[in-house]
C-alpha positions in Angstrom: -50.0 -4.5 60.2 -51.6 -1.5 60.8 -51.2 1.8 60.1 -51.1 5.2 62.2 -50.4 8.4 60.3 -49.2 11.7 60.9 -49.4 13.9 57.0 -48.0 16.8 57.0 -47.0 17.9 60.0 -45.2 21.5 60.1 -41.9 22.5 61.8 -39.8 25.4 61.0 -36.2 24.5 61.3 -32.6 25.3 60.6 -32.2 23.0 57.3 -29.4 23.1 54.4 -25.9 24.0 53.8 -26.3 27.2 51.8 -24.7 30.1 54.7 -28.7 31.4 54.5 -30.5 28.6 55.0 -27.9 28.4 58.2 -29.5 31.7 59.9 -33.4 31.2 59.3 -35.6 28.4 60.5 -37.3 27.6 56.7 -40.8 25.3 56.7 -40.2 21.7 56.7 -43.4 18.7 56.7 -43.6 15.6 58.2 -45.0 12.8 57.4 -44.7 9.5 59.3 -46.3 6.2 58.9 -46.0 4.0 61.7 -46.6 0.0 61.2 -48.0 -0.8 64.5 -51.0 -3.3 65.9 -53.6 -1.6 67.3 -55.6 -4.8 67.4 -55.6 -4.6 71.2 -57.2 -0.2 71.3 -59.1 -1.4 68.5 -61.4 -3.7 71.1 -60.5 -2.0 73.5 -61.3 1.5 73.0 -59.2 3.2 75.2 -56.1 5.7 73.8 -53.6 4.4 76.5 -53.4 0.7 74.5 -52.7 2.4 71.5 -49.6 4.5 69.8 -50.6 8.6 71.0 -50.4 10.6 67.9 -50.4 14.3 69.4 -47.0 13.2 71.7 -45.6 11.8 68.3 -46.4 14.9 66.5 -44.8 16.9 69.1 -41.5 14.8 69.8 -41.2 15.6 66.0 -41.6 18.8 66.1 -39.0 19.3 68.8 -36.5 16.9 67.1 -37.1 18.9 63.4 -36.8 22.6 65.8 -33.2 21.7 67.5 -31.4 19.9 65.3 -30.4 22.1 62.5 -29.1 19.7 60.4 -27.7 19.7 56.9 -29.7 17.5 54.8 -33.4 16.2 55.0 -31.7 12.6 54.6 -30.5 12.9 58.0 -33.4 14.4 59.6 -35.6 11.8 58.4 -33.4 9.3 59.5 -33.3 11.3 63.8 -37.1 11.1 62.7 -37.2 7.4 62.3 -35.2 6.3 65.3 -36.9 9.2 67.5 -40.2 7.1 66.5 -38.2 3.4 66.5 -37.6 4.3 70.1 -41.0 3.2 71.0 -40.7 -1.3 70.4 -44.4 -0.9 69.5 -43.6 0.2 66.9 -42.9 -2.0 64.2 -41.8 -0.3 61.4 -41.5 3.7 59.9 -41.6 5.1 56.8 -40.6 9.1 57.0 -40.9 12.1 54.7 -39.3 15.3 55.0 -40.1 17.8 52.6 -38.0 20.8 52.0 -41.2 23.8 50.2 -39.8 26.0 47.7 -36.3 24.6 47.7 -35.4 23.7 44.6 -37.3 26.7 41.8 -40.2 25.7 40.2 -41.2 23.1 42.2 -43.7 22.9 44.9 -41.3 20.8 47.3 -38.1 18.1 47.3 -37.4 16.1 50.1 -36.7 12.3 50.2 -38.6 9.3 52.0 -37.3 6.6 54.4 -37.8 3.2 54.9 -36.7 1.5 59.1 -37.3 -1.0 60.9 -37.6 -2.6 64.1 -33.7 -4.7 63.8 -34.1 -8.5 65.1 
């Protein structure tokens, strides 16, 4: 299966359980790997035959910046569900990170994998 990826998309949103995290938008780093057959687009060279990367990125940003989740796990699941709304996407791997959330780390986060229901 082919892969389309969006790496290190930076959003600013409310995420976390601490009171200060609920008041101040924080940096959230999102990466998506979409498993999709791109053979038609590769042959046709037509953008309409593939997944619109820009659209997925914009939708992911909008979701991350408005959901106000407590956990990165929940936000990652929301993002996976958003991607899988497009039936052409067979599977998605979603990574959500919070830079600087834990002292002495560059970032912490989760990576999840979800597939279309068969």
